[in-house]
N, CA, C and O atoms as a GROMACS GRO file, in nm:
protein
  604
    1MET      N    1   0.469   1.734  -5.457
    1MET     CA    2   0.534   1.886  -5.510
    1MET      C    3   0.664   1.907  -5.571
    1MET      O    4   0.768   1.915  -5.504
    2GLY      N    5   0.659   1.916  -5.684
    2GLY     CA    6   0.785   1.894  -5.734
    2GLY      C    7   0.810   2.016  -5.823
    2GLY      O    8   0.727   2.106  -5.816
    3LYS      N    9   0.914   2.030  -5.906
    3LYS     CA   10   0.924   2.175  -5.974
    3LYS      C   11   0.828   2.170  -6.081
    3LYS      O   12   0.794   2.074  -6.150
    4GLN      N   13   0.785   2.310  -6.084
    4GLN     CA   14   0.655   2.320  -6.218
    4GLN      C   15   0.736   2.306  -6.366
    4GLN      O   16   0.854   2.332  -6.388
    5LYS      N   17   0.666   2.272  -6.430
    5LYS     CA   18   0.738   2.239  -6.579
    5LYS      C   19   0.704   2.391  -6.615
    5LYS      O   20   0.603   2.452  -6.580
    6ALA      N   21   0.819   2.445  -6.700
    6ALA     CA   22   0.850   2.564  -6.771
    6ALA      C   23   0.737   2.556  -6.882
    6ALA      O   24   0.702   2.446  -6.921
    7PRO      N   25   0.681   2.670  -6.931
    7PRO     CA   26   0.593   2.669  -7.048
    7PRO      C   27   0.689   2.634  -7.168
    7PRO      O   28   0.812   2.641  -7.160
    8ARG      N   29   0.625   2.599  -7.272
    8ARG     CA   30   0.670   2.552  -7.397
    8ARG      C   31   0.736   2.677  -7.475
    8ARG      O   32   0.648   2.764  -7.484
    9ALA      N   33   0.839   2.715  -7.527
    9ALA     CA   34   0.930   2.809  -7.554
    9ALA      C   35   0.907   2.844  -7.682
    9ALA      O   36   0.934   2.958  -7.722
   10LEU      N   37   0.847   2.738  -7.770
   10LEU     CA   38   0.824   2.773  -7.911
   10LEU      C   39   0.634   2.754  -7.932
   10LEU      O   40   0.564   2.685  -7.857
   11PRO      N   41   0.593   2.819  -8.028
   11PRO     CA   42   0.467   2.782  -8.061
   11PRO      C   43   0.443   2.662  -8.097
   11PRO      O   44   0.541   2.602  -8.141
   12SER      N   45   0.331   2.595  -8.094
   12SER     CA   46   0.262   2.484  -8.142
   12SER      C   47   0.294   2.424  -8.257
   12SER      O   48   0.305   2.301  -8.261
   13ASN      N   49   0.309   2.484  -8.343
   13ASN     CA   50   0.309   2.490  -8.504
   13ASN      C   51   0.456   2.451  -8.512
   13ASN      O   52   0.484   2.414  -8.626
   14GLN      N   53   0.590   2.446  -8.404
   14GLN     CA   54   0.716   2.488  -8.446
   14GLN      C   55   0.778   2.371  -8.347
   14GLN      O   56   0.733   2.331  -8.240
   15ALA      N   57   0.908   2.323  -8.425
   15ALA     CA   58   0.980   2.209  -8.342
   15ALA      C   59   1.108   2.230  -8.371
   15ALA      O   60   1.142   2.281  -8.478
   16GLN      N   61   1.208   2.188  -8.260
   16GLN     CA   62   1.353   2.213  -8.279
   16GLN      C   63   1.462   2.104  -8.238
   16GLN      O   64   1.449   2.013  -8.156
   17ALA      N   65   1.581   2.140  -8.321
   17ALA     CA   66   1.688   2.047  -8.268
   17ALA      C   67   1.806   2.136  -8.239
   17ALA      O   68   1.837   2.220  -8.323
   18VAL      N   69   1.856   2.127  -8.158
   18VAL     CA   70   1.998   2.192  -8.102
   18VAL      C   71   2.113   2.079  -8.091
   18VAL      O   72   2.096   1.964  -8.051
   19LEU      N   73   2.249   2.145  -8.140
   19LEU     CA   74   2.373   2.077  -8.148
   19LEU      C   75   2.438   2.156  -8.084
   19LEU      O   76   2.431   2.272  -8.125
   20ARG      N   77   2.525   2.130  -7.960
   20ARG     CA   78   2.609   2.219  -7.901
   20ARG      C   79   2.760   2.184  -7.922
   20ARG      O   80   2.790   2.067  -7.946
   21ASN      N   81   2.850   2.272  -7.914
   21ASN     CA   82   2.993   2.260  -7.912
   21ASN      C   83   3.033   2.166  -8.028
   21ASN      O   84   3.101   2.066  -8.006
   22LEU      N   85   2.994   2.196  -8.134
   22LEU     CA   86   3.066   2.169  -8.289
   22LEU      C   87   3.187   2.199  -8.278
   22LEU      O   88   3.206   2.287  -8.194
   23ARG      N   89   3.283   2.159  -8.331
   23ARG     CA   90   3.402   2.208  -8.350
   23ARG      C   91   3.442   2.263  -8.530
   23ARG      O   92   3.522   2.224  -8.616
   24VAL      N   93   3.353   2.353  -8.524
   24VAL     CA   94   3.386   2.443  -8.663
   24VAL      C   95   3.348   2.587  -8.630
   24VAL      O   96   3.254   2.603  -8.553
   25SER      N   97   3.405   2.683  -8.675
   25SER     CA   98   3.383   2.784  -8.672
   25SER      C   99   3.244   2.856  -8.661
   25SER      O  100   3.146   2.818  -8.726
   26PRO      N  101   3.240   2.960  -8.579
   26PRO     CA  102   3.094   3.022  -8.652
   26PRO      C  103   3.070   3.055  -8.752
   26PRO      O  104   2.957   3.040  -8.798
   27ARG      N  105   3.177   3.118  -8.826
   27ARG     CA  106   3.172   3.178  -8.968
   27ARG      C  107   3.144   3.081  -9.067
   27ARG      O  108   3.061   3.094  -9.157
   28LYS      N  109   3.223   2.976  -9.046
   28LYS     CA  110   3.208   2.861  -9.152
   28LYS      C  111   3.059   2.813  -9.154
   28LYS      O  112   2.993   2.810  -9.258
   29LEU      N  113   3.007   2.771  -9.018
   29LEU     CA  114   2.881   2.716  -8.971
   29LEU      C  115   2.794   2.797  -9.024
   29LEU      O  116   2.699   2.746  -9.085
   30ASN      N  117   2.804   2.929  -9.017
   30ASN     CA  118   2.667   3.018  -9.055
   30ASN      C  119   2.690   3.030  -9.209
   30ASN      O  120   2.588   3.055  -9.273
   31GLU      N  121   2.784   3.019  -9.267
   31GLU     CA  122   2.760   2.993  -9.417
   31GLU      C  123   2.683   2.859  -9.489
   31GLU      O  124   2.616   2.872  -9.592
   32VAL      N  125   2.697   2.772  -9.442
   32VAL     CA  126   2.594   2.677  -9.430
   32VAL      C  127   2.445   2.696  -9.396
   32VAL      O  128   2.349   2.671  -9.469
   33ALA      N  129   2.446   2.742  -9.277
   33ALA     CA  130   2.318   2.764  -9.200
   33ALA      C  131   2.253   2.873  -9.306
   33ALA      O  132   2.138   2.852  -9.342
   34LYS      N  133   2.314   2.975  -9.352
   34LYS     CA  134   2.232   3.057  -9.440
   34LYS      C  135   2.152   3.016  -9.563
   34LYS      O  136   2.050   3.069  -9.606
   35VAL      N  137   2.220   2.909  -9.613
   35VAL     CA  138   2.153   2.840  -9.750
   35VAL      C  139   2.045   2.765  -9.716
   35VAL      O  140   1.966   2.728  -9.804
   36ILE      N  141   2.029   2.736  -9.598
   36ILE     CA  142   1.857   2.653  -9.562
   36ILE      C  143   1.782   2.738  -9.518
   36ILE      O  144   1.662   2.712  -9.524
   37ARG      N  145   1.825   2.867  -9.460
   37ARG     CA  146   1.717   2.948  -9.386
   37ARG      C  147   1.589   2.944  -9.509
   37ARG      O  148   1.610   2.943  -9.631
   38ASN      N  149   1.443   2.941  -9.438
   38ASN     CA  150   1.375   2.973  -9.546
   38ASN      C  151   1.315   2.896  -9.643
   38ASN      O  152   1.221   2.921  -9.719
   39GLN      N  153   1.398   2.781  -9.628
   39GLN     CA  154   1.363   2.666  -9.741
   39GLN      C  155   1.285   2.570  -9.690
   39GLN      O  156   1.290   2.551  -9.569
   40THR      N  157   1.203   2.494  -9.768
   40THR     CA  158   1.131   2.380  -9.723
   40THR      C  159   1.246   2.253  -9.632
   40THR      O  160   1.368   2.234  -9.635
   41ALA      N  161   1.160   2.203  -9.576
   41ALA     CA  162   1.256   2.074  -9.525
   41ALA      C  163   1.294   2.016  -9.605
   41ALA      O  164   1.414   2.022  -9.628
   42GLU      N  165   1.209   1.935  -9.685
   42GLU     CA  166   1.300   1.858  -9.815
   42GLU      C  167   1.395   1.902  -9.916
   42GLU      O  168   1.477   1.830  -9.974
   43LYS      N  169   1.377   2.030  -9.932
   43LYS     CA  170   1.479   2.107 -10.026
   43LYS      C  171   1.630   2.138  -9.940
   43LYS      O  172   1.743   2.141  -9.989
   44ALA      N  173   1.596   2.156  -9.821
   44ALA     CA  174   1.704   2.213  -9.726
   44ALA      C  175   1.774   2.068  -9.728
   44ALA      O  176   1.886   2.062  -9.780
   45LEU      N  177   1.727   1.970  -9.683
   45LEU     CA  178   1.777   1.816  -9.706
   45LEU      C  179   1.861   1.817  -9.862
   45LEU      O  180   1.982   1.821  -9.882
   46ASP      N  181   1.767   1.813  -9.945
   46ASP     CA  182   1.836   1.814 -10.076
   46ASP      C  183   1.980   1.890 -10.077
   46ASP      O  184   2.087   1.839 -10.108
   47THR      N  185   1.960   2.012 -10.041
   47THR     CA  186   2.058   2.106 -10.063
   47THR      C  187   2.181   2.048  -9.979
   47THR      O  188   2.291   2.031 -10.033
   48LEU      N  189   2.155   2.015  -9.832
   48LEU     CA  190   2.304   1.962  -9.753
   48LEU      C  191   2.336   1.845  -9.789
   48LEU      O  192   2.438   1.811  -9.728
   49THR      N  193   2.289   1.743  -9.877
   49THR     CA  194   2.316   1.629  -9.915
   49THR      C  195   2.394   1.683 -10.029
   49THR      O  196   2.509   1.638 -10.029
   50PHE      N  197   2.375   1.743 -10.102
   50PHE     CA  198   2.499   1.799 -10.223
   50PHE      C  199   2.607   1.895 -10.189
   50PHE      O  200   2.693   1.922 -10.273
   51SER      N  201   2.608   1.938 -10.094
   51SER     CA  202   2.700   2.033 -10.058
   51SER      C  203   2.834   1.980 -10.027
   51SER      O  204   2.855   1.871  -9.973
   52ARG      N  205   2.908   2.052 -10.059
   52ARG     CA  206   3.059   2.002 -10.047
   52ARG      C  207   3.137   2.051  -9.903
   52ARG      O  208   3.250   2.009  -9.878
   53ARG      N  209   3.076   2.132  -9.821
   53ARG     CA  210   3.105   2.158  -9.722
   53ARG      C  211   3.126   2.032  -9.622
   53ARG      O  212   3.042   1.943  -9.610
   54ARG      N  213   3.232   2.034  -9.562
   54ARG     CA  214   3.243   1.937  -9.445
   54ARG      C  215   3.146   1.934  -9.336
   54ARG      O  216   3.115   1.829  -9.280
   55ILE      N  217   3.088   2.071  -9.298
   55ILE     CA  218   3.010   2.071  -9.181
   55ILE      C  219   2.873   2.052  -9.231
   55ILE      O  220   2.792   2.064  -9.139
   56ALA      N  221   2.819   2.026  -9.344
   56ALA     CA  222   2.745   2.019  -9.400
   56ALA      C  223   2.628   1.859  -9.329
   56ALA      O  224   2.512   1.861  -9.289
   57GLN      N  225   2.705   1.768  -9.339
   57GLN     CA  226   2.648   1.631  -9.319
   57GLN      C  227   2.586   1.666  -9.156
   57GLN      O  228   2.475   1.626  -9.122
   58THR      N  229   2.667   1.739  -9.073
   58THR     CA  230   2.656   1.738  -8.942
   58THR      C  231   2.548   1.816  -8.930
   58THR      O  232   2.476   1.778  -8.838
   59VAL      N  233   2.499   1.937  -9.003
   59VAL     CA  234   2.400   2.009  -9.018
   59VAL      C  235   2.293   1.953  -9.083
   59VAL      O  236   2.189   2.017  -9.066
   60LYS      N  237   2.285   1.859  -9.148
   60LYS     CA  238   2.201   1.788  -9.204
   60LYS      C  239   2.128   1.675  -9.100
   60LYS      O  240   2.010   1.665  -9.064
   61LYS      N  241   2.231   1.607  -9.072
   61LYS     CA  242   2.142   1.498  -8.928
   61LYS      C  243   2.100   1.621  -8.822
   61LYS      O  244   2.012   1.588  -8.743
   62VAL      N  245   2.148   1.749  -8.808
   62VAL     CA  246   2.025   1.817  -8.673
   62VAL      C  247   1.929   1.855  -8.756
   62VAL      O  248   1.827   1.848  -8.688
   63LEU      N  249   1.896   1.896  -8.879
   63LEU     CA  250   1.778   1.921  -8.946
   63LEU      C  251   1.700   1.796  -8.962
   63LEU      O  252   1.577   1.807  -8.961
   64GLU      N  253   1.764   1.661  -8.980
   64GLU     CA  254   1.658   1.545  -8.967
   64GLU      C  255   1.618   1.509  -8.836
   64GLU      O  256   1.535   1.420  -8.814
   65SER      N  257   1.679   1.578  -8.742
   65SER     CA  258   1.647   1.545  -8.604
   65SER      C  259   1.521   1.650  -8.572
   65SER      O  260   1.421   1.615  -8.509
   66ALA      N  261   1.536   1.752  -8.611
   66ALA     CA  262   1.429   1.881  -8.604
   66ALA      C  263   1.299   1.817  -8.642
   66ALA      O  264   1.201   1.810  -8.568
   67ILE      N  265   1.310   1.761  -8.793
   67ILE     CA  266   1.222   1.716  -8.864
   67ILE      C  267   1.141   1.599  -8.775
   67ILE      O  268   1.019   1.586  -8.775
   68ALA      N  269   1.207   1.541  -8.722
   68ALA     CA  270   1.178   1.412  -8.638
   68ALA      C  271   1.092   1.425  -8.494
   68ALA      O  272   1.009   1.356  -8.436
   69ASN      N  273   1.152   1.536  -8.474
   69ASN     CA  274   1.110   1.618  -8.320
   69ASN      C  275   0.978   1.660  -8.392
   69ASN      O  276   0.884   1.645  -8.314
   70ALA      N  277   0.941   1.704  -8.505
   70ALA     CA  278   0.826   1.772  -8.537
   70ALA      C  279   0.713   1.670  -8.546
   70ALA      O  280   0.608   1.695  -8.487
   71GLU      N  281   0.727   1.550  -8.621
   71GLU     CA  282   0.639   1.452  -8.644
   71GLU      C  283   0.621   1.380  -8.535
   71GLU      O  284   0.503   1.354  -8.518
   72ASN      N  285   0.720   1.323  -8.424
   72ASN     CA  286   0.691   1.240  -8.321
   72ASN      C  287   0.647   1.308  -8.206
   72ASN      O  288   0.553   1.280  -8.131
   73ASN      N  289   0.735   1.412  -8.198
   73ASN     CA  290   0.673   1.507  -8.046
   73ASN      C  291   0.570   1.581  -8.061
   73ASN      O  292   0.486   1.588  -7.972
   74HIS      N  293   0.560   1.642  -8.167
   74HIS     CA  294   0.448   1.743  -8.180
   74HIS      C  295   0.350   1.697  -8.282
   74HIS      O  296   0.245   1.761  -8.282
   75GLN      N  297   0.358   1.620  -8.350
   75GLN     CA  298   0.253   1.565  -8.449
   75GLN      C  299   0.246   1.658  -8.588
   75GLN      O  300   0.141   1.650  -8.650
   76LEU      N  301   0.318   1.719  -8.623
   76LEU     CA  302   0.348   1.804  -8.752
   76LEU      C  303   0.346   1.754  -8.883
   76LEU      O  304   0.431   1.672  -8.914
   77ASP      N  305   0.247   1.797  -8.978
   77ASP     CA  306   0.290   1.713  -9.098
   77ASP      C  307   0.433   1.803  -9.159
   77ASP      O  308   0.462   1.922  -9.164
   78VAL      N  309   0.512   1.649  -9.208
   78VAL     CA  310   0.665   1.668  -9.244
   78VAL      C  311   0.636   1.734  -9.378
   78VAL      O  312   0.705   1.828  -9.418
   79ASP      N  313   0.530   1.682  -9.452
   79ASP     CA  314   0.580   1.759  -9.602
   79ASP      C  315   0.492   1.927  -9.623
   79ASP      O  316   0.471   1.975  -9.734
   80ARG      N  317   0.443   2.005  -9.470
   80ARG     CA  318   0.458   2.105  -9.464
   80ARG      C  319   0.592   2.187  -9.371
   80ARG      O  320   0.578   2.297  -9.318
   81LEU      N  321   0.667   2.138  -9.369
   81LEU     CA  322   0.756   2.209  -9.281
   81LEU      C  323   0.861   2.304  -9.349
   81LEU      O  324   0.910   2.273  -9.458
   82VAL      N  325   0.887   2.392  -9.300
   82VAL     CA  326   0.986   2.505  -9.374
   82VAL      C  327   1.074   2.524  -9.231
   82VAL      O  328   1.034   2.514  -9.115
   83VAL      N  329   1.197   2.552  -9.279
   83VAL     CA  330   1.318   2.581  -9.207
   83VAL      C  331   1.326   2.720  -9.173
   83VAL      O  332   1.385   2.807  -9.237
   84ARG      N  333   1.242   2.740  -9.034
   84ARG     CA  334   1.254   2.913  -9.018
   84ARG      C  335   1.346   2.992  -8.946
   84ARG      O  336   1.365   3.113  -8.951
   85ARG      N  337   1.406   2.894  -8.871
   85ARG     CA  338   1.555   2.973  -8.799
   85ARG      C  339   1.639   2.849  -8.823
   85ARG      O  340   1.602   2.732  -8.830
   86ALA      N  341   1.768   2.905  -8.836
   86ALA     CA  342   1.892   2.820  -8.838
   86ALA      C  343   1.984   2.899  -8.783
   86ALA      O  344   2.052   2.978  -8.848
   87GLU      N  345   1.994   2.880  -8.637
   87GLU     CA  346   2.091   2.992  -8.557
   87GLU      C  347   2.215   2.951  -8.524
   87GLU      O  348   2.213   2.837  -8.477
   88VAL      N  349   2.347   3.012  -8.532
   88VAL     CA  350   2.433   2.982  -8.498
   88VAL      C  351   2.516   3.095  -8.377
   88VAL      O  352   2.523   3.218  -8.384
   89GLY      N  353   2.562   3.019  -8.290
   89GLY     CA  354   2.613   3.097  -8.170
   89GLY      C  355   2.757   3.062  -8.172
   89GLY      O  356   2.795   2.958  -8.226
   90LYS      N  357   2.842   3.148  -8.113
   90LYS     CA  358   2.971   3.103  -8.035
   90LYS      C  359   2.970   3.023  -7.942
   90LYS      O  360   2.879   3.029  -7.859
   91ALA      N  361   3.070   2.928  -7.932
   91ALA     CA  362   3.083   2.851  -7.792
   91ALA      C  363   3.190   2.868  -7.746
   91ALA      O  364   3.236   2.979  -7.773
   92LEU      N  365   3.273   2.788  -7.669
   92LEU     CA  366   3.402   2.800  -7.639
   92LEU      C  367   3.520   2.813  -7.719
   92LEU      O  368   3.493   2.794  -7.837
   93VAL      N  369   3.637   2.838  -7.700
   93VAL     CA  370   3.757   2.892  -7.772
   93VAL      C  371   3.838   2.818  -7.735
   93VAL      O  372   3.863   2.844  -7.617
   94MET      N  373   3.923   2.697  -7.786
   94MET     CA  374   4.028   2.639  -7.704
   94MET      C  375   4.138   2.736  -7.759
   94MET      O  376   4.138   2.802  -7.863
   95LYS      N  377   4.227   2.726  -7.664
   95LYS     CA  378   4.389   2.810  -7.733
   95LYS      C  379   4.471   2.696  -7.692
   95LYS      O  380   4.471   2.618  -7.597
   96ARG      N  381   4.558   2.719  -7.825
   96ARG     CA  382   4.683   2.633  -7.837
   96ARG      C  383   4.782   2.721  -7.863
   96ARG      O  384   4.767   2.842  -7.883
   97PHE      N  385   4.920   2.637  -7.862
   97PHE     CA  386   5.029   2.717  -7.901
   97PHE      C  387   5.107   2.647  -8.006
   97PHE      O  388   5.119   2.524  -8.006
   98HIS      N  389   5.161   2.727  -8.097
   98HIS     CA  390   5.222   2.699  -8.178
   98HIS      C  391   5.386   2.718  -8.178
   98HIS      O  392   5.429   2.834  -8.171
   99ALA      N  393   5.464   2.625  -8.186
   99ALA     CA  394   5.598   2.665  -8.160
   99ALA      C  395   5.657   2.754  -8.304
   99ALA      O  396   5.621   2.722  -8.417
  100ARG      N  397   5.730   2.842  -8.285
  100ARG     CA  398   5.765   2.951  -8.357
  100ARG      C  399   5.957   2.924  -8.362
  100ARG      O  400   6.024   2.835  -8.308
  101ALA      N  401   5.995   3.026  -8.440
  101ALA     CA  402   6.123   3.048  -8.466
  101ALA      C  403   6.198   3.084  -8.330
  101ALA      O  404   6.127   3.076  -8.230
  102ARG      N  405   6.321   3.119  -8.312
  102ARG     CA  406   6.386   3.147  -8.187
  102ARG      C  407   6.322   3.113  -8.058
  102ARG      O  408   6.335   3.204  -7.975
  103GLY      N  409   6.258   3.010  -8.016
  103GLY     CA  410   6.193   2.992  -7.914
  103GLY      C  411   6.088   3.068  -7.858
  103GLY      O  412   6.060   3.098  -7.742
  104ARG      N  413   6.027   3.097  -7.985
  104ARG     CA  414   5.901   3.184  -7.950
  104ARG      C  415   5.788   3.066  -7.968
  104ARG      O  416   5.797   2.952  -8.014
  105ALA      N  417   5.675   3.142  -7.910
  105ALA     CA  418   5.541   3.061  -7.948
  105ALA      C  419   5.420   3.156  -7.991
  105ALA      O  420   5.403   3.265  -7.936
  106GLY      N  421   5.342   3.110  -8.085
  106GLY     CA  422   5.258   3.190  -8.164
  106GLY      C  423   5.108   3.111  -8.096
  106GLY      O  424   5.099   2.995  -8.056
  107GLY      N  425   5.019   3.197  -8.100
  107GLY     CA  426   4.884   3.151  -8.083
  107GLY      C  427   4.798   3.104  -8.185
  107GLY      O  428   4.799   3.163  -8.293
  108ILE      N  429   4.704   2.981  -8.161
  108ILE     CA  430   4.628   2.915  -8.212
  108ILE      C  431   4.489   2.892  -8.137
  108ILE      O  432   4.483   2.829  -8.032
  109GLN      N  433   4.397   2.939  -8.190
  109GLN     CA  434   4.256   2.971  -8.162
  109GLN      C  435   4.174   2.854  -8.210
  109GLN      O  436   4.158   2.856  -8.332
  110LYS      N  437   4.120   2.756  -8.149
  110LYS     CA  438   4.024   2.658  -8.227
  110LYS      C  439   3.874   2.711  -8.179
  110LYS      O  440   3.844   2.742  -8.064
  111PHE      N  441   3.805   2.714  -8.274
  111PHE     CA  442   3.630   2.784  -8.229
  111PHE      C  443   3.560   2.670  -8.235
  111PHE      O  444   3.564   2.568  -8.304
  112PHE      N  445   3.501   2.709  -8.153
  112PHE     CA  446   3.342   2.561  -8.147
  112PHE      C  447   3.243   2.678  -8.154
  112PHE      O  448   3.251   2.800  -8.136
  113SER      N  449   3.114   2.564  -8.197
  113SER     CA  450   2.992   2.652  -8.202
  113SER      C  451   2.886   2.596  -8.191
  113SER      O  452   2.899   2.473  -8.195
  114HIS      N  453   2.768   2.636  -8.176
  114HIS     CA  454   2.634   2.620  -8.121
  114HIS      C  455   2.557   2.617  -8.239
  114HIS      O  456   2.591   2.703  -8.320
  115LEU      N  457   2.436   2.524  -8.284
  115LEU     CA  458   2.389   2.541  -8.391
  115LEU      C  459   2.236   2.473  -8.337
  115LEU      O  460   2.221   2.358  -8.297
  116MET      N  461   2.119   2.587  -8.348
  116MET     CA  462   1.964   2.568  -8.350
  116MET      C  463   1.904   2.588  -8.452
  116MET      O  464   1.921   2.690  -8.519
  117ILE      N  465   1.809   2.479  -8.490
  117ILE     CA  466   1.752   2.457  -8.630
  117ILE      C  467   1.594   2.450  -8.585
  117ILE      O  468   1.543   2.352  -8.532
  118VAL      N  469   1.523   2.578  -8.619
  118VAL     CA  470   1.390   2.543  -8.592
  118VAL      C  471   1.303   2.524  -8.719
  118VAL      O  472   1.330   2.594  -8.817
  119VAL      N  473   1.204   2.439  -8.725
  119VAL     CA  474   1.112   2.424  -8.853
  119VAL      C  475   0.965   2.439  -8.796
  119VAL      O  476   0.916   2.445  -8.683
  120GLU      N  477   0.929   2.442  -8.898
  120GLU     CA  478   0.748   2.526  -8.869
  120GLU      C  479   0.668   2.466  -8.984
  120GLU      O  480   0.698   2.452  -9.103
  121GLU      N  481   0.561   2.438  -8.921
  121GLU     CA  482   0.481   2.391  -9.001
  121GLU      C  483   0.372   2.490  -9.063
  121GLU      O  484   0.282   2.536  -8.992
  122VAL      N  485   0.382   2.515  -9.178
  122VAL     CA  486   0.320   2.588  -9.266
  122VAL      C  487   0.138   2.569  -9.298
  122VAL      O  488   0.106   2.478  -9.374
  123PRO      N  489   0.046   2.643  -9.247
  123PRO     CA  490  -0.077   2.598  -9.262
  123PRO      C  491  -0.120   2.578  -9.428
  123PRO      O  492  -0.071   2.640  -9.522
  124GLU      N  493  -0.213   2.484  -9.434
  124GLU     CA  494  -0.287   2.461  -9.587
  124GLU      C  495  -0.247   2.582  -9.689
  124GLU      O  496  -0.170   2.571  -9.785
  125GLY      N  497  -0.316   2.698  -9.648
  125GLY     CA  498  -0.369   2.793  -9.758
  125GLY      C  499  -0.232   2.870  -9.779
  125GLY      O  500  -0.231   2.955  -9.868
  126GLN      N  501  -0.129   2.850  -9.714
  126GLN     CA  502  -0.004   2.946  -9.720
  126GLN      C  503   0.080   2.894  -9.813
  126GLN      O  504   0.091   2.772  -9.826
  127ASP      N  505   0.157   2.994  -9.896
  127ASP     CA  506   0.272   2.950  -9.958
  127ASP      C  507   0.429   2.888  -9.860
  127ASP      O  508   0.477   2.947  -9.763
  128LEU      N  509   0.474   2.775  -9.915
  128LEU     CA  510   0.542   2.721  -9.824
  128LEU      C  511   0.687   2.812  -9.760
  128LEU      O  512   0.727   2.821  -9.644
  129VAL      N  513   0.738   2.865  -9.877
  129VAL     CA  514   0.869   2.991  -9.869
  129VAL      C  515   0.838   3.123  -9.892
  129VAL      O  516   0.793   3.175  -9.995
  130LYS      N  517   0.874   3.185  -9.755
  130LYS     CA  518   0.846   3.338  -9.800
  130LYS      C  519   0.947   3.402  -9.889
  130LYS      O  520   1.046   3.341  -9.929
  131ALA      N  521   0.924   3.513  -9.918
  131ALA     CA  522   1.019   3.584 -10.017
  131ALA      C  523   1.098   3.647  -9.910
  131ALA      O  524   1.049   3.706  -9.813
  132PRO      N  525   1.258   3.626  -9.941
  132PRO     CA  526   1.324   3.679  -9.838
  132PRO      C  527   1.324   3.857  -9.794
  132PRO      O  528   1.315   3.936  -9.888
  133ARG      N  529   1.330   3.896  -9.693
  133ARG     CA  530   1.336   4.043  -9.677
  133ARG      C  531   1.425   4.139  -9.774
  133ARG      O  532   1.541   4.119  -9.810
  134GLY      N  533   1.356   4.230  -9.800
  134GLY     CA  534   1.418   4.339  -9.888
  134GLY      C  535   1.415   4.270 -10.048
  134GLY      O  536   1.490   4.320 -10.131
  135SER      N  537   1.356   4.194 -10.075
  135SER     CA  538   1.367   4.148 -10.197
  135SER      C  539   1.206   4.182 -10.259
  135SER      O  540   1.109   4.110 -10.235
  136LYS      N  541   1.206   4.284 -10.327
  136LYS     CA  542   1.061   4.328 -10.345
  136LYS      C  543   1.089   4.337 -10.533
  136LYS      O  544   1.181   4.381 -10.601
  137LYS      N  545   0.968   4.277 -10.563
  137LYS     CA  546   0.959   4.262 -10.717
  137LYS      C  547   0.935   4.388 -10.793
  137LYS      O  548   0.835   4.457 -10.774
  138SER      N  549   1.031   4.419 -10.881
  138SER     CA  550   1.014   4.552 -10.942
  138SER      C  551   0.870   4.569 -11.029
  138SER      O  552   0.818   4.467 -11.075
  139PRO      N  553   0.826   4.666 -11.043
  139PRO     CA  554   0.677   4.702 -11.106
  139PRO      C  555   0.756   4.702 -11.247
  139PRO      O  556   0.677   4.632 -11.311
  140ALA      N  557   0.831   4.726 -11.313
  140ALA     CA  558   0.874   4.724 -11.455
  140ALA      C  559   0.873   4.562 -11.509
  140ALA      O  560   0.938   4.476 -11.450
  141THR      N  561   0.794   4.536 -11.619
  141THR     CA  562   0.772   4.370 -11.650
  141THR      C  563   0.883   4.395 -11.782
  141THR      O  564   0.941   4.498 -11.816
  142SER      N  565   0.885   4.272 -11.836
  142SER     CA  566   0.990   4.216 -11.903
  142SER      C  567   0.951   4.292 -12.048
  142SER      O  568   1.045   4.313 -12.125
  143SER      N  569   0.830   4.330 -12.086
  143SER     CA  570   0.799   4.418 -12.192
  143SER      C  571   0.841   4.558 -12.196
  143SER      O  572   0.870   4.616 -12.301
  144ASP      N  573   0.844   4.619 -12.058
  144ASP     CA  574   0.862   4.759 -12.052
  144ASP      C  575   1.059   4.755 -12.119
  144ASP      O  576   1.118   4.817 -12.208
  145SER      N  577   1.091   4.676 -12.044
  145SER     CA  578   1.280   4.684 -12.068
  145SER      C  579   1.310   4.674 -12.206
  145SER      O  580   1.404   4.739 -12.253
  146THR      N  581   1.214   4.571 -12.302
  146THR     CA  582   1.244   4.566 -12.432
  146THR      C  583   1.198   4.652 -12.520
  146THR      O  584   1.242   4.641 -12.635
  147GLU      N  585   1.109   4.749 -12.493
  147GLU     CA  586   1.090   4.864 -12.543
  147GLU      C  587   1.166   4.967 -12.556
  147GLU      O  588   1.182   5.041 -12.653
  148LYS      N  589   1.231   4.971 -12.407
  148LYS     CA  590   1.317   5.096 -12.390
  148LYS      C  591   1.456   5.039 -12.471
  148LYS      O  592   1.532   5.127 -12.510
  149LYS      N  593   1.488   4.922 -12.494
  149LYS     CA  594   1.611   4.883 -12.611
  149LYS      C  595   1.559   4.913 -12.718
  149LYS      O  596   1.648   4.946 -12.797
  150ALA      N  597   1.472   4.917 -12.757
  150ALA     CA  598   1.404   4.926 -12.913
  150ALA      C  599   1.419   5.080 -12.946
  150ALA      O  600   1.454   5.118 -13.057
  151ALA      N  601   1.384   5.175 -12.829
  151ALA     CA  602   1.405   5.320 -12.853
  151ALA      C  603   1.527   5.395 -12.868
  151ALA      O  604   1.522   5.517 -12.888
   0.00000   0.00000   0.00000
């Protein structure tokens, strides 16, 4: 009579990887996470490989871990994976002091972050990447715009 297992939090076509207490501010980490959201896993890995941000290599390791979890723990097809969520959260804030002139002290805050990446296997018939919210194609075609310029 042991403790009952909690039900799986994610749907069966998703897998996740979490990294806690990363020594980077949530704002900087979110800039990198924003780039890979709703991309295919392969394209997100390429993007992170060539990113010049310091934290990009750590985010890449977490993404690789999520892909490995999808393949090994949940038997998902790696070629059909899309980064559905890349969530960044605040963690602890270490407070340090910085000596200032005339015996005063100034404060320094060292921010930490949490990162969770969720990858999802997309069924065969669907597009791998969804269009981002709020981006609707305009009904005007390129031929309409050239006619307006000519007039």
